[in-house]
Structure formats: C-alpha cells, structure tokens
C-alpha positions in Angstrom: -34.0 -50.9 83.2 -37.7 -49.8 83.3 -37.9 -50.9 86.9 -35.5 -48.6 88.5 -37.1 -45.3 89.5 -35.5 -42.0 89.7 -34.7 -40.8 93.3 -36.1 -37.1 91.8 -39.3 -38.7 91.0 -39.5 -40.6 94.4 -39.1 -37.5 96.1 -41.5 -35.5 93.8 -44.2 -38.0 94.7 -43.5 -37.9 98.4 -43.7 -34.4 98.3 -46.9 -34.0 96.4 -48.4 -36.3 98.8 -47.3 -34.5 101.8 -48.7 -31.3 100.2 -52.1 -33.1 99.9 -51.9 -34.4 103.3 -51.3 -30.8 104.5 -53.9 -29.2 102.2 -56.6 -31.8 103.9 -55.5 -31.0 107.6 -55.7 -27.1 106.7 -59.0 -27.5 105.5 -60.2 -29.7 108.2 -59.0 -27.1 110.8 -60.7 -24.4 108.6 -64.1 -25.9 109.4 -63.5 -26.9 112.7 -62.9 -23.2 113.3 -65.9 -22.0 111.3 -68.0 -24.4 113.0 -66.7 -23.2 116.5 -67.3 -19.4 115.4 -70.7 -20.4 114.3 -71.7 -21.9 117.6 -70.3 -19.6 119.7 -71.9 -16.8 118.1 -74.9 -18.2 117.8 -74.5 -18.7 121.8 -73.5 -15.1 122.3 -76.6 -13.7 120.8 -79.2 -16.2 121.9 -77.7 -16.3 125.5 -78.2 -12.5 126.5 -81.7 -12.6 124.5 -82.8 -15.7 127.0 -81.1 -13.6 129.7 -83.0 -10.7 129.3 -86.2 -12.5 128.6 -86.0 -14.4 132.1 -84.8 -10.9 133.9 -88.2 -9.0 132.4 -90.3 -12.2 133.4 -88.8 -11.8 137.3 -89.3 -8.2 137.5 -93.2 -8.3 136.0 
C-alpha cells in the first residue's frame, strides 16, 4: 500500500528533525556566548578606564 510508511524512513525523518533542533540550539548558545564575551570584554576595558579617570580627578 502507498499509505504505509517504512519504520526506517520515519526514524530517519525524526533523526533529521532532531539534528536540526540541536543545530539551532547550539548556534543560539554560541551567539549568546559571543554576546556575553563582548559585553564583559567591553566592561573590562571601559571600567578600568572610567576608574582611572575618576581617580585622577580626585587626586587633582
């Protein structure tokens, strides 16, 4: 019959859908990690400069 599906075909389609979901999750976490690194990297460079400027103003 044409309506019957092969169990192997069903498994392959489900595996493909699962692998696409995993890929989306991995990409999402990588983008999140990049944003966090950029945020903390920017804060790490800007905070010491801000502190140095305020300390110099207090000293002068």
